[in-house]
C-alpha positions as CSV (number, residue, x, y, z in Angstrom):
1,M,24.1,-39.4,31.4
2,S,20.9,-41.6,31.8
3,K,18.5,-41.1,33.9
4,R,17.7,-43.1,37.1
5,P,16.4,-46.6,36.3
6,L,12.9,-46.9,35.2
7,S,10.3,-48.6,35.9
8,R,9.3,-51.9,33.2
9,R,6.9,-50.3,31.3
10,A,8.9,-47.3,31.0
11,F,12.0,-49.4,30.0
12,L,9.9,-50.1,26.7
13,A,9.1,-46.4,26.3
14,T,13.1,-46.0,26.0
15,A,13.8,-49.3,24.2
16,G,11.2,-47.6,21.2
17,V,8.0,-49.3,22.8
18,S,5.3,-47.1,23.6
19,V,4.3,-47.0,27.2
20,A,0.8,-46.5,26.2
21,A,1.0,-48.8,23.4
22,G,2.3,-51.7,25.8
23,Y,-0.8,-51.8,27.9
24,G,-3.1,-51.1,24.8
25,L,-3.5,-47.3,25.2
26,A,-2.2,-45.9,22.0
27,H,-4.7,-46.7,19.3
28,G,-8.4,-46.5,18.4
29,A,-11.0,-46.4,21.2
30,A,-8.4,-46.8,24.0
31,G,-6.3,-44.1,23.0
32,A,-8.7,-41.5,21.8
33,S,-9.7,-42.4,25.7
34,R,-6.3,-40.8,27.2
35,P,-7.3,-37.8,29.1
36,N,-5.2,-34.5,28.6
37,I,-4.0,-33.3,31.8
38,V,-3.6,-29.6,32.5
39,Y,-2.0,-29.0,36.2
40,V,-2.3,-25.9,37.4
41,F,-0.4,-24.6,40.7
42,S,0.0,-21.8,42.3
43,D,2.7,-20.1,45.0
44,E,1.6,-19.9,48.4
45,H,-2.1,-20.5,48.5
46,R,-2.9,-21.8,52.0
47,Y,-6.3,-24.3,52.1
48,Q,-8.1,-22.2,54.7
49,S,-8.2,-19.3,52.1
50,M,-11.1,-20.3,49.7
51,S,-14.9,-19.3,49.9
52,F,-15.7,-23.5,50.6
53,T,-13.1,-23.7,52.9
54,E,-12.5,-21.5,55.8
55,M,-12.9,-17.9,54.2
56,P,-16.4,-17.1,53.0
57,D,-15.5,-13.8,52.2
58,V,-12.9,-14.6,49.7
59,H,-14.4,-14.6,46.2
60,T,-13.0,-18.0,44.7
61,P,-15.6,-19.8,42.5
62,T,-13.9,-21.4,40.0
63,M,-12.0,-23.3,43.1
64,A,-15.6,-23.8,44.1
65,R,-16.9,-24.7,40.9
66,M,-14.1,-26.9,41.0
67,A,-15.3,-28.5,44.3
68,K,-18.8,-28.6,43.1
69,E,-18.5,-30.4,39.7
70,G,-14.9,-32.9,40.9
71,V,-13.0,-34.1,43.7
72,V,-11.5,-32.2,46.7
73,F,-8.6,-33.6,49.0
74,H,-8.9,-31.6,52.6
75,H,-6.0,-33.4,53.4
76,C,-3.4,-32.2,50.8
77,I,0.1,-31.6,52.6
78,S,2.6,-30.2,51.2
79,S,5.4,-32.6,52.6
80,Y,8.2,-29.4,52.7
81,P,6.2,-26.0,52.8
82,V,9.5,-24.0,50.6
83,C,9.2,-23.2,46.6
84,S,12.3,-25.8,45.3
85,P,12.2,-28.6,47.6
86,Y,8.2,-28.9,46.8
87,R,9.1,-28.7,43.4
88,A,11.7,-31.4,43.5
89,M,9.0,-33.7,44.5
90,L,6.5,-32.7,42.7
91,M,8.8,-33.7,39.3
92,T,10.6,-36.7,40.6
93,G,8.4,-38.7,43.2
94,R,11.2,-38.8,45.5
95,H,12.0,-36.9,49.1
96,P,14.5,-33.6,49.4
97,Y,17.6,-36.1,50.5
98,Q,16.9,-38.3,47.7
99,T,17.0,-35.6,45.1
100,G,19.8,-33.7,46.6
101,V,16.9,-30.6,46.9
102,T,16.9,-29.8,50.2
103,D,16.4,-25.3,50.2
104,N,15.8,-23.3,47.6
105,N,18.8,-22.3,45.3
106,I,19.7,-25.1,44.6
107,P,18.9,-27.1,41.2
108,L,17.1,-30.6,40.4
109,K,19.7,-32.8,38.4
110,D,18.5,-33.5,35.1
111,T,19.3,-37.6,35.8
112,E,16.0,-37.5,37.8
113,F,13.5,-39.0,36.0
114,T,10.0,-36.9,35.8
115,V,6.8,-36.8,35.6
116,G,7.4,-34.5,31.9
117,D,9.9,-37.9,31.1
118,A,7.2,-40.1,31.8
119,F,4.6,-38.3,29.7
120,R,6.5,-37.4,27.0
121,Q,7.3,-41.3,26.9
122,A,4.0,-42.0,27.2
123,G,3.6,-40.3,23.8
124,Y,1.9,-36.9,25.3
125,R,2.7,-33.7,24.4
126,T,4.7,-32.1,26.9
127,G,4.6,-28.7,28.7
128,Y,6.0,-26.1,30.9
129,I,4.7,-22.8,31.8
130,G,5.8,-20.2,34.7
131,K,7.8,-20.2,37.5
132,W,10.2,-23.1,37.7
133,H,12.4,-22.6,40.3
134,L,14.8,-25.8,40.1
135,G,18.1,-23.8,38.3
136,G,18.5,-22.5,34.7
137,T,15.6,-21.8,32.7
138,R,15.2,-25.0,30.5
139,A,12.5,-27.5,31.3
140,E,13.6,-29.6,28.3
141,P,16.2,-31.7,29.7
142,F,13.2,-32.9,32.1
143,G,11.1,-33.7,29.7
144,F,9.1,-31.0,28.3
145,D,8.7,-30.5,24.7
146,L,7.8,-26.7,25.6
147,S,9.6,-24.8,27.6
148,L,8.5,-20.9,28.6
149,I,10.2,-20.7,32.2
150,W,9.2,-17.1,34.1
151,T,11.8,-15.6,36.2
152,N,11.5,-12.2,38.2
153,T,7.9,-13.6,39.1
154,N,7.3,-12.0,42.5
155,E,7.1,-8.5,40.7
156,H,3.5,-9.6,38.9
157,Y,3.0,-6.3,36.4
158,D,5.8,-5.9,33.9
159,Q,8.9,-6.8,35.0
160,S,8.8,-10.4,34.8
161,Y,10.6,-12.1,31.9
162,C,9.9,-15.6,29.8
163,H,12.9,-17.1,28.5
164,P,12.2,-19.3,25.4
165,N,14.1,-21.6,23.4
166,G,16.5,-20.1,21.4
167,R,15.5,-16.2,22.0
168,D,16.4,-13.8,24.3
169,P,14.6,-13.7,27.3
170,V,10.9,-11.0,26.6
171,Q,9.9,-8.6,29.0
172,S,6.5,-9.0,30.2
173,K,3.9,-6.0,29.8
174,G,0.8,-7.4,32.1
175,Y,-0.3,-8.9,34.8
176,N,2.0,-12.2,34.7
177,A,-0.6,-14.8,36.4
178,T,-2.6,-13.7,33.0
179,L,-0.1,-13.7,30.4
180,M,1.1,-17.0,31.9
181,T,-2.5,-18.1,31.4
182,D,-2.5,-16.9,27.5
183,Q,0.1,-19.3,27.1
184,A,-1.3,-22.5,28.1
185,L,-4.4,-21.4,26.9
186,D,-1.8,-21.1,23.2
187,F,-0.1,-24.6,24.2
188,M,-4.1,-26.2,24.6
189,A,-5.2,-24.7,21.5
190,E,-2.2,-25.8,19.4
191,N,-2.5,-29.4,20.5
192,D,-5.7,-29.9,20.6
193,A,-6.1,-31.0,17.1
194,G,-3.5,-33.6,17.4
195,E,-3.5,-37.5,17.8
196,A,-1.7,-37.0,21.0
197,P,-3.0,-36.2,24.4
198,Y,-0.7,-33.2,25.7
199,F,0.0,-33.4,29.4
200,L,0.7,-29.7,30.4
201,M,2.0,-28.0,33.6
202,L,1.4,-24.0,34.8
203,S,3.6,-22.7,37.8
204,L,1.7,-18.9,38.6
205,N,3.7,-17.2,41.1
206,P,0.5,-14.9,42.7
207,P,-0.2,-15.2,45.5
208,H,3.5,-15.3,46.5
209,W,4.6,-12.1,47.9
210,R,4.1,-9.1,46.4
211,F,1.1,-8.9,47.9
212,T,0.2,-5.4,47.4
213,D,0.0,-5.8,43.6
214,A,-2.5,-7.5,42.8
215,P,-5.3,-6.6,39.5
216,P,-6.3,-2.7,40.8
217,D,-9.8,-4.1,40.8
218,K,-9.0,-7.4,43.0
219,M,-7.7,-5.1,45.4
220,A,-10.6,-3.4,45.8
221,R,-12.9,-5.9,46.3
222,Y,-10.7,-6.2,49.3
223,P,-10.6,-2.8,51.4
224,E,-7.7,-2.7,54.4
225,G,-9.4,-4.5,57.5
226,S,-12.4,-6.0,55.6
227,L,-11.2,-10.0,56.2
228,P,-11.1,-11.9,59.3
229,Y,-7.7,-13.2,60.6
230,R,-7.6,-16.5,62.1
231,P,-8.2,-17.0,66.6
232,N,-4.6,-18.3,66.1
233,V,-3.5,-14.3,64.9
234,C,-2.5,-12.4,67.9
235,L,-4.2,-8.5,67.2
236,E,-0.9,-7.0,68.1
237,D,0.4,-8.8,65.2
238,K,-1.7,-7.0,62.6
239,S,0.9,-3.6,63.5
240,D,2.8,-1.8,61.0
241,T,6.2,-2.6,62.6
242,G,7.7,-5.7,63.0
243,H,8.5,-8.9,61.2
244,I,5.3,-10.2,60.5
245,S,4.1,-6.5,58.9
246,Q,6.7,-6.7,56.3
247,R,5.2,-8.9,54.3
248,N,2.1,-10.6,56.6
249,G,-0.1,-7.5,58.3
250,S,-2.2,-5.5,56.7
251,P,-2.1,-4.3,53.2
252,H,-0.6,-7.2,52.4
253,Y,-3.1,-9.5,53.9
254,E,-6.0,-8.4,51.8
255,G,-3.5,-8.5,48.8
256,Y,-2.9,-11.7,49.5
257,H,-6.2,-12.3,48.9
258,A,-6.8,-10.3,45.5
259,H,-4.0,-12.6,44.3
260,I,-6.0,-15.3,45.0
261,T,-9.2,-13.7,43.8
262,A,-6.9,-13.1,40.3
263,V,-5.8,-16.8,40.2
264,D,-9.5,-18.0,40.5
265,V,-10.1,-15.7,37.3
266,E,-7.2,-17.2,35.2
267,L,-8.1,-21.3,36.6
268,S,-11.4,-20.0,35.2
269,R,-9.9,-19.6,31.7
270,V,-8.5,-23.1,31.6
271,L,-11.4,-24.8,33.0
272,D,-13.4,-23.2,29.7
273,A,-10.4,-24.5,27.4
274,A,-10.7,-27.6,28.9
275,A,-14.7,-27.9,28.4
276,K,-14.1,-27.2,24.7
277,A,-11.1,-29.5,24.4
278,S,-11.6,-32.4,21.5
279,R,-10.8,-35.3,24.4
280,D,-11.3,-35.6,27.9
281,T,-9.0,-33.0,30.1
282,I,-8.7,-33.5,33.7
283,V,-7.7,-30.0,35.3
284,I,-5.7,-30.1,38.4
285,Y,-5.5,-26.8,40.9
286,T,-2.9,-26.8,43.7
287,S,-0.2,-24.9,45.8
288,D,3.1,-25.5,46.7
289,H,2.9,-24.8,50.5
290,G,0.5,-22.2,52.5
291,S,1.3,-18.7,54.4
292,M,0.8,-17.9,58.0
293,F,-0.3,-14.5,57.9
294,G,0.3,-13.7,61.5
295,S,-1.2,-17.3,62.7
296,H,1.3,-17.9,65.9
297,G,3.3,-15.0,65.5
298,V,5.5,-15.6,62.0
299,G,4.7,-14.8,58.8
300,S,5.7,-16.3,55.2
301,K,5.8,-20.8,55.9
302,R,8.6,-23.2,56.5
303,Q,6.6,-24.1,59.3
304,P,4.7,-27.4,60.6
305,F,1.5,-25.4,61.7
306,E,-1.4,-26.2,59.2
307,E,-1.4,-22.4,57.5
308,S,2.0,-23.4,55.7
309,I,1.8,-27.2,55.0
310,R,-1.9,-27.6,54.3
311,V,-2.9,-26.6,50.4
312,P,-5.8,-27.0,48.0
313,F,-6.1,-30.1,45.8
314,M,-9.3,-29.8,43.7
315,A,-9.2,-32.2,39.8
316,W,-12.1,-31.8,37.7
317,C,-12.9,-33.5,34.7
318,P,-17.2,-33.5,34.0
319,G,-17.9,-37.3,32.9
320,R,-14.9,-38.7,34.1
321,I,-14.2,-37.5,37.1
322,P,-16.8,-37.6,39.6
323,A,-19.1,-34.4,40.8
324,C,-19.4,-33.3,44.8
325,A,-16.8,-36.0,45.9
326,A,-14.2,-35.2,48.3
327,S,-11.4,-37.0,50.3
328,D,-9.6,-37.3,53.6
329,A,-7.0,-39.2,52.5
330,L,-3.1,-37.9,54.0
331,F,-2.2,-36.9,50.2
332,G,1.5,-35.6,50.3
333,T,4.2,-34.2,48.0
334,P,6.0,-37.2,46.9
335,D,2.6,-38.8,46.0
336,L,1.9,-36.3,43.2
337,M,4.0,-37.6,40.5
338,P,2.6,-41.2,40.7
339,T,-0.8,-40.0,41.0
340,L,-0.4,-37.7,37.7
341,C,0.5,-40.9,36.0
342,G,-2.2,-43.1,37.6
343,L,-4.6,-40.6,36.1
344,A,-3.1,-41.5,32.5
345,G,-3.3,-44.8,33.0
346,L,0.5,-44.5,33.6
347,P,2.3,-47.2,35.7
348,T,4.3,-45.3,39.0
349,P,8.2,-45.3,37.6
350,D,10.3,-47.5,39.9
351,S,12.0,-44.1,40.9
352,C,9.1,-42.8,42.7
353,V,8.6,-43.5,46.3
354,G,5.2,-41.6,46.2
355,A,1.9,-43.2,46.0
356,D,-0.6,-43.4,43.8
357,F,-3.8,-41.6,44.3
358,S,-5.4,-41.6,41.3
359,G,-8.5,-43.9,42.6
360,H,-9.6,-41.2,45.1
361,I,-10.2,-39.6,42.4
362,L,-11.9,-41.5,39.7
363,H,-13.6,-44.0,41.8
364,G,-13.4,-42.7,45.5
365,H,-11.1,-45.2,46.7
366,G,-7.2,-45.2,47.4
367,P,-4.2,-45.3,50.0
368,E,-5.3,-44.2,52.9
369,P,-1.7,-44.0,54.4
370,E,-1.2,-43.3,58.5
371,A,0.4,-40.0,58.1
372,Q,2.5,-37.8,56.0
373,L,6.4,-36.4,56.7
374,I,7.0,-32.9,56.5
375,M,9.9,-31.2,57.2
376,H,12.2,-28.4,57.4
377,I,15.2,-29.6,56.4
378,A,17.6,-25.7,55.2
379,K,17.1,-22.1,55.5
380,S,20.2,-20.9,54.4
381,A,18.6,-19.7,51.3
382,A,15.0,-18.4,53.5
383,S,14.7,-14.5,53.9
384,G,17.8,-13.7,56.9
385,G,19.0,-16.8,55.9
386,E,20.2,-18.8,59.2
387,T,18.1,-16.1,61.1
388,H,14.8,-16.8,59.9
389,P,12.4,-17.9,62.7
390,A,11.3,-20.8,61.0
391,P,12.8,-23.6,63.0
392,I,14.3,-26.7,61.7
393,F,12.0,-29.7,62.2
394,R,10.7,-33.0,61.1
395,G,7.3,-34.5,61.9
396,V,4.0,-36.1,60.8
397,R,0.6,-35.2,60.2
398,T,-2.1,-37.4,60.6
399,A,-5.6,-37.8,60.4
400,R,-5.5,-36.1,63.6
401,H,-2.6,-34.8,65.1
402,T,0.7,-32.6,64.1
403,Y,4.1,-33.8,66.0
404,A,7.4,-32.1,65.4
405,V,10.6,-32.5,66.9
406,N,14.4,-31.0,66.3
407,Q,17.4,-32.1,67.6
408,E,16.4,-31.2,71.5
409,G,13.2,-33.3,70.9
410,P,9.8,-32.9,70.9
411,L,9.1,-29.6,69.6
412,Y,5.3,-29.2,68.8
413,L,1.9,-31.8,69.2
414,F,-1.5,-30.9,68.4
415,D,-4.6,-32.1,68.2
416,N,-6.2,-30.8,65.3
417,L,-9.5,-32.6,66.1
418,E,-9.9,-31.0,69.3
419,D,-7.9,-27.8,68.2
420,P,-7.9,-27.0,64.8
421,Y,-6.0,-23.6,65.1
422,Q,-3.3,-24.9,66.6
423,M,-3.4,-23.4,70.2
424,H,-2.1,-25.4,72.7
425,N,0.9,-27.2,72.3
426,L,1.0,-30.9,73.9
427,A,4.5,-31.6,72.8
428,D,5.4,-31.5,76.9
429,D,2.3,-32.5,78.3
430,P,2.4,-35.5,80.9
431,E,-0.8,-37.5,79.7
432,Y,0.2,-37.4,76.2
433,A,3.3,-39.3,76.6
434,S,2.5,-42.8,75.1
435,L,1.2,-40.9,72.2
436,R,4.2,-38.9,71.8
437,T,5.9,-42.4,71.6
438,E,3.9,-43.6,68.7
439,L,4.2,-40.6,66.8
440,H,7.8,-41.1,67.4
441,A,8.3,-44.2,66.1
442,M,6.3,-43.6,62.7
443,L,8.5,-40.3,62.4
444,T,10.9,-42.8,62.7
445,T,9.8,-45.2,59.7
446,L,9.1,-42.2,57.8
447,L,12.8,-41.0,57.8
448,E,14.4,-44.1,57.4
449,Q,11.7,-44.0,54.1
450,A,12.6,-41.2,52.7
451,E,16.7,-41.5,53.7
452,D,17.0,-38.7,55.7
453,P,19.4,-39.0,58.3
454,Y,17.6,-36.4,60.9
455,L,17.5,-38.7,64.0
456,E,20.8,-40.0,63.5
457,A,22.7,-36.8,63.9
């Protein structure tokens, strides 16, 4: 079965003509200028939990280095803060109702045209290493030459399994983020001498729960009670009883940040390898969604709040990407595939609905959308299923406001400039009626573009 219709340029590749060659990029100096790209993404790392954002007590020197030596997006939005829907959007540049991946445990169809397909057809050597969470244990049908999918990754020591092609699963011995990074460094080294550039996706599981099994030296860095909670966390929520403490109270809070510090170490190893590569190598670090940790009295993700939807995004490549650059553009999950293609000089496939933000990274200007769509479509696959406390919602995140609705009407309205911790809900305030009308119209338009029928029900 063929994949979705491609752009004219991608069609050239399917007809036996290199996309890169069609744009003068395949040979000579232009070919040599095509960068390698390494896309590193962790699971559940919120934007606020880094030393250079809102938690100076958290040790993340590599992430801070990427922000200092490269570009940081301060408003990268996880459009659907749940693992599988995020990953499907990342892979396809399309929304959940367009791919069918509307919750966890729904496989991505291999008929979708993916970022792996785009890079492989452009002459790149492609690899995927780590957590997959899109069904099955093979990434080859999605455009990846190398597929090393890992399962049982929430057990970070000695209990995860790697699935090589044509062989039995291999049980890990050690911290799985380190072992995945070892494989990534091998891929980078093996492909460095080749004529073709490479595109590698490295999907690390930490800081996702389990929060108490970070490396011992990282756990020791954050004794219980050593890290401040956000002002929107009620002190009573830090007890050892109840919903929050099961995954989000101390010592889980310190363990979560210990995992972030451990990820920072692995990221440093990737940067070191990229700095030694024979061609420019762009390294990106981001995450699929954040985590609440008691903010607003809830834990985990699937929420419209900043702790859930706002994630890190840094891009680094000295000499190719300007240093000390930052963007406040609203950068959403469907924009990731077009942006990765743009960084390599590849056109955005026609199947994508997201925008190419590579201009913000390479020369400081690009799309400036009014809003990003945010959503929580289904929760049957969540912990506790339909009893999970996160609401079903659709909403928009603008430069200033967060607006979310459920089937009964407005659910949340926050002024993130005046109320950065979102402690004053304006959803029922009559003084903001005209703003709600404006934001609701914006939401309706974005839902139509996403082919999401929520407001039609």
